[in-house]
ZAMARGU-4260 file (C-alpha; in steps of 0.2 Angstrom, whole numbers, plus 5000, padded with zeros to 4 digits):
<rodrens>
0) 5069/5210/5078 | 5087/5212/5074 | 5092/5196/5082 | 5082/5187/5068 | 5092/5195/5054
5) 5105/5184/5045 | 5117/5189/5031 | 5111/5184/5014 | 5126/5174/5010 | 5125/5164/5026
10) 5106/5162/5024 | 5109/5153/5007 | 5124/5143/5014 | 5114/5137/5029 | 5099/5133/5017
15) 5111/5121/5008 | 5110/5130/4992 | 5128/5134/4990 | 5144/5140/4999 | 5145/5158/5005
20) 5158/5161/4992 | 5146/5155/4978 | 5132/5165/4986 | 5142/5181/4985 | 5145/5178/4966
25) 5126/5175/4964 | 5122/5191/4973 | 5134/5201/4963 | 5127/5194/4947 | 5110/5200/4952
30) 5103/5182/4952 | 5096/5183/4970 | 5081/5193/4976 | 5073/5197/4993 | 5055/5200/4992
35) 5057/5201/4973 | 5070/5215/4974 | 5088/5214/4970 | 5098/5217/4986 | 5115/5224/4989
40) 5130/5214/4995 | 5129/5212/5014 | 5111/5213/5015 | 5103/5204/5029 | 5087/5193/5029
45) 5073/5193/5041 | 5063/5177/5045 | 5048/5183/5035 | 5058/5188/5020 | 5056/5178/5003
50) 5073/5174/4996 | 5074/5168/4978 | 5088/5162/4966 | 5084/5163/4948 | 5066/5165/4953
55) 5066/5149/4964 | 5061/5151/4982 | 5075/5146/4994 | 5068/5140/5011 | 5076/5135/5028
60) 5084/5118/5029 | 5073/5104/5035 | 5085/5089/5032 | 5102/5083/5039 | 5117/5088/5029
65) 5125/5076/5017 | 5144/5073/5015 | 5151/5064/5000 | 5168/5057/4994 | 5168/5056/4975
70) 5181/5049/4964 | 5181/5062/4950 | 5185/5055/4932 | 5196/5065/4920 | 5185/5077/4909
75) 5172/5082/4923 | 5172/5100/4929 | 5170/5105/4947 | 5157/5118/4945 | 5139/5119/4950
80) 5134/5130/4934 | 5125/5117/4925 | 5119/5129/4912 | 5136/5133/4906 | 5146/5117/4908
85) 5139/5101/4901 | 5152/5090/4909 | 5149/5097/4926 | 5151/5087/4942 | 5133/5090/4948
90) 5125/5082/4933 | 5137/5068/4932 | 5134/5062/4950 | 5115/5066/4949 | 5113/5066/4968
95) 5094/5068/4973 | 5098/5083/4983 | 5107/5099/4979 | 5126/5098/4983 | 5141/5107/4979
100) 5160/5103/4978 | 5172/5108/4992 | 5186/5116/4982 | 5190/5110/4965 | 5200/5097/4955
105) 5206/5102/4937 | 5196/5095/4922 | 5212/5085/4916 | 5214/5078/4934 | 5206/5064/4943
110) 5203/5057/4961 | 5196/5062/4977 | 5184/5077/4980 | 5172/5081/4993 | 5154/5087/4991
115) 5141/5093/5003 | 5126/5104/5005 | 5133/5111/5021 | 5139/5128/5016 | 5147/5132/5033
120) 5159/5117/5032 | 5164/5122/5015 | 5171/5138/5021 | 5179/5130/5036 | 5188/5118/5025
125) 5193/5131/5012 | 5200/5142/5026 | 5210/5128/5033 | 5216/5122/5017 | 5233/5130/5019
130) 5237/5120/5034 | 5231/5103/5030 | 5237/5089/5018 | 5231/5084/5001 | 5240/5070/4993
135) 5243/5067/4974 | 5250/5053/4963 | 5258/5060/4947 | 5265/5053/4932 | 5277/5063/4920
140) 5284/5062/4903 | 5302/5057/4907 | 5312/5049/4920 | 5312/5057/4937 | 5329/5063/4944
145) 5334/5065/4962 | 5336/5084/4957 | 5318/5085/4952 | 5312/5077/4968 | 5323/5089/4978
150) 5318/5105/4969 | 5299/5100/4970 | 5300/5097/4988 | 5310/5113/4991 | 5298/5125/4983
155) 5296/5132/4965 | 5293/5150/4960 | 5278/5151/4949 | 5280/5166/4938 | 5261/5167/4933
160) 5256/5168/4951 | 5271/5178/4957 | 5272/5166/4972 | 5284/5152/4978 | 5276/5136/4983
165) 5278/5130/5001 | 5290/5116/5005 | 5281/5099/5003 | 5284/5081/5004 | 5289/5072/4988
170) 5293/5054/4985 | 5298/5044/4970 | 5287/5029/4967 | 5294/5023/4950 | 5304/5029/4935
175) 5290/5041/4929 | 5278/5042/4945 | 5280/5052/4961 | 5268/5056/4976 | 5267/5074/4983
180) 5259/5080/4998 | 5254/5099/4998 | 5247/5110/5011 | 5242/5124/4999 | 5231/5124/4984
185) 5237/5136/4971 | 5229/5136/4954 | 5236/5121/4943 | 5250/5120/4956 | 5258/5103/4953
190) 5257/5105/4934 | 5265/5122/4935 | 5279/5116/4946 | 5283/5102/4934 | 5282/5113/4919
195) 5295/5124/4928 | 5307/5109/4929 | 5303/5105/4910 | 5292/5090/4915 | 5275/5087/4908
200) 5261/5079/4919 | 5253/5064/4910 | 5241/5059/4924 | 5237/5067/4941 | 5226/5059/4954
205) 5222/5066/4971 | 5222/5051/4983 | 5219/5060/5000 | 5211/5075/5008 | 5217/5077/5026
210) 5210/5061/5034 | 5199/5055/5019 | 5207/5043/5008 | 5202/5038/4990 | 5195/5020/4992
215) 5181/5020/4979 | 5180/5016/4960 | 5182/5030/4947 | 5165/5039/4944 | 5157/5033/4961
220) 5154/5041/4977 | 5150/5036/4995 | 5145/5045/5011 | 5159/5049/5024 | 5158/5038/5039
225) 5154/5045/5056 | 5172/5042/5061 | 5179/5051/5046 | 5168/5066/5049 | 5172/5068/5067
230) 5191/5067/5063 | 5188/5080/5049 | 5179/5092/5060 | 5192/5090/5073 | 5206/5094/5060
235) 5197/5110/5055 | 5193/5116/5072 | 5174/5113/5071 | 5171/5099/5084 | 5154/5106/5088
240) 5146/5099/5072 | 5137/5082/5073 | 5133/5070/5060 | 5121/5056/5057 | 5126/5045/5042
245) 5113/5037/5031 | 5113/5018/5030 | 5117/5019/5012 | 5136/5020/5011 | 5140/5017/4992
250) 5131/5019/4976 | 5131/5014/4958 | 5129/5028/4946 | 5111/5031/4940
</rodrens>
């Protein structure tokens, strides 16, 4: 029946394999099959279809979703493509279930990133990212002037992206360090803003995503608490989701 049909990217997302955006890339690359045939973008899946990615059967989800906060070290890449990038976030965490990052944090940057196997929430958070705060602590290569703070806060035109950054909150912490709160996520945004003002970023750490704060050692992860998850879903306008956290809150790397 047509009521049972589901878009292929939504099927892969709800199965916990990847986000819908990543699913579209996999489909476009010809890595997904339905009943051993390569489908077109937008194809719908019936309940009795066999869906495979790289020859592996992807079945319906049977477990609760997991939501992790991870303190990413410098040098780790936020990609699920473990075949291409040896320093990828998935192999580093070595979580027992397939998970994927929500958004990204550049290789030379460190700090908070969220990971999950809930493809739907990935899309909701990424769609909401232009309206919600992410906070960073940044050190630069020379003393910070009041002019630097004012110009960063007022918005910088980034030539490569043909776009001006939104106004943001910037606060000087010490001679070489400042905090910045963004409500948008342009590629290498903070580094490009600093470069425009002839400053070079030395270290860049994300310390908060919306209501989730960085409170774990570098290279470690923990599950979101029930309270954190409820606030997060309220912020992205998805209060229908429920969450049953596991007993294990923190971990040591395997």
